[in-house]
matplotlib code that plots the C-alpha trace (Angstrom):
import matplotlib.pyplot as plt

x = [54.3, 52.6, 53.3, 49.8, 50.2, 53.6, 52.2, 49.2, 51.5, 53.8, 50.8, 49.5, 52.8, 53.1, 49.6, 50.4, 53.6, 51.8, 49.1, 51.9, 53.5, 50.2, 49.1, 46.0, 45.1, 45.4, 42.5, 44.0, 47.2, 45.0, 43.2, 46.4, 47.9, 44.7, 44.6, 48.3, 48.5, 45.0, 43.3, 39.7, 39.4, 36.7, 37.8, 36.4, 34.4, 36.0, 33.8, 34.5, 38.3, 38.4, 36.3, 38.6, 41.8, 40.3, 39.4, 42.8, 44.6, 42.7, 42.6, 46.4, 47.7, 50.6, 51.9, 49.9, 49.7, 45.9]
y = [-38.6, -41.2, -44.8, -45.6, -42.9, -44.3, -47.8, -46.6, -44.7, -47.8, -50.0, -47.5, -47.4, -51.2, -51.6, -49.1, -50.9, -54.3, -52.8, -51.6, -55.1, -56.9, -54.1, -53.0, -49.4, -47.0, -44.5, -42.4, -41.9, -40.9, -38.3, -36.9, -36.6, -34.9, -32.4, -31.5, -31.4, -30.7, -28.5, -27.6, -30.5, -33.0, -36.4, -39.8, -41.6, -44.6, -46.9, -45.1, -45.1, -48.8, -49.4, -47.2, -48.9, -52.3, -51.4, -49.8, -52.9, -55.3, -53.1, -53.1, -55.5, -57.6, -61.0, -63.0, -66.7, -66.7]
z = [116.6, 118.7, 118.4, 117.1, 114.4, 113.4, 113.2, 111.1, 108.8, 108.4, 107.7, 105.1, 103.3, 103.4, 101.9, 99.2, 98.3, 98.2, 95.9, 93.5, 93.5, 92.6, 90.2, 92.2, 91.7, 94.6, 94.8, 97.6, 95.5, 92.5, 94.7, 96.1, 92.6, 91.2, 94.1, 93.7, 89.9, 88.7, 91.3, 90.5, 88.0, 88.7, 90.1, 89.4, 92.1, 93.7, 91.6, 88.3, 89.1, 89.6, 86.5, 84.4, 85.8, 85.1, 81.5, 81.0, 82.3, 80.0, 76.9, 76.6, 74.0, 75.0, 75.5, 77.9, 78.5, 78.9]

ax = plt.figure().add_subplot(projection="3d")
ax.plot(x, y, z, "-o")
ax.set_aspect("equal")
plt.show()
């Protein structure tokens, strides 16, 4: 593995971890999961994925301050 490839991989993992911490959906992880566990099934577009995750996040009842 080249140094540049190692740095790129580390950056991608750090970005993914940061997204998990702040609760941002990760489209690439969704695609990888869909390909691995649901081959042949249609996948959402990037826009549809983010809209579905946003709706899912705010439709959940729970305790919130605002």
